[in-house]
C-alpha positions, 0 to 999 in steps of 0.5 A: 502420311507419305505420298507416293507419286507414280514412277516415271520411266523414260526409255531412250531410242531402241537400237537394233543390233544386227549381226555382222554379215560374216557371222550370218554366213558362218551360221548358215555354213554350220547349220544342220542343213549344210552339215547334213549334206557334208556328212552325207558326202563324207559317208559316200566317199568313205563307202567308195574308198572302203568297198570300191564298188564298180557302179558307184563313182566317188564324189570327187570324181563326180565333182571333177566331171561336173567341172569338166562339163561346166568348162566345156559349156554343155552343162550350162546350156542344157541347164538353161534349156531345162530351167526355161521349160521348168519356169514356164510350166511351173508358172502356167500350172500355178496360175491356171491351178490357182484360178481353177481351184479358187473358182471351185472353192467359192462356187459350189455348183462349179465344184460339183461339176468339176470335182470328178474330173479333177479327181480323175486327173489327179489319179492319171499316171504322169507317164500316161499324160506325157506320152499322150501329149507327145503323141498328140502335139508332136515332139516339140516345145509346146508338147513338153510344156503342156505335158508338165502343166497337165500333170501339175495343174490338178494338184495346184487346183486341189490345194487352192480349192481347200484354201478358198474353202478355208477363207474366213468369210466374216473378215470379208464381211468386216471389210465390206462393212468398213467400206474398204476399197476392193483392191485393199480388201483383196491384198490386205484381207483375202490374199494373206489368208491364202498365203500358206496355201500358195506356199504349199503349192509352190513347194510341192510344185517345185519338188515335182515339176522338175522331175516331170520336166526331166522325164519329158525331156528324156522321152521326147526332147533333143535338148535339156538335162533329161536328154543328156541323161538319156545320152549318158545312160546309153553310154553307161556314164554313171559319173556324168549322170550324177554330175548333171543330177548334182548340178540341177539339184543344187539349183532347186535346193538354192531356190528352196533355201533362199526364196521359199524358206525366207518367204515362209518365215516372213508369212509365219512371223505372226506365230512367233508373236 
């Protein structure tokens, strides 16, 4: 009678192969996100070449204008002013909205008192809030930042309120049973459940805040990209308007591509397991 012994397999160390950095850059350049922009620019150039519209400059003219403004230095300085306002307003709106939304999500009585006010603020037109802030606080930096924060805070609060309601209370009870330290329960159990909502708030925030900042600058500031757009509008300089717009959109797109998307892939890794 033959005896069978269990097979013993030995595996050596797992060697992770990492793609060369050059191939990663090439993959990004040939990705649909980049190619779609290239195709859009080519179509734009083709339309201008064939139809020759008076009010639509060619992308080559826009890039040339962009370079001239950058060399003169006015583009960089105005972008810096607008980005400073954007970062301050976005950070305040995100922080205050998160605190308010989590409090409303966890405390029913507070939510009952503030729900109607939050709904009202969500439905007030952004232009009305901007005008009132500029009239009440004056044409200054505080009014500009306050107008942006007041427009975006309700959206942030609404998102985090839903996140607080979706938190799994049973996991928090498990952490309490196992006597996890409060800091560990916060960072290992509670906050990871809010990560998708934080990402949603950041993504919608960066998509809307910069537009509101430009409107505020156009109406009540003497510096920034929005102010320069109003000057170019008065001069009927469409090429410069598109050049400034292209520069600002490129910065926002870079933030989305190199910060938000990698962070999204990181927090969603468990879905690929």
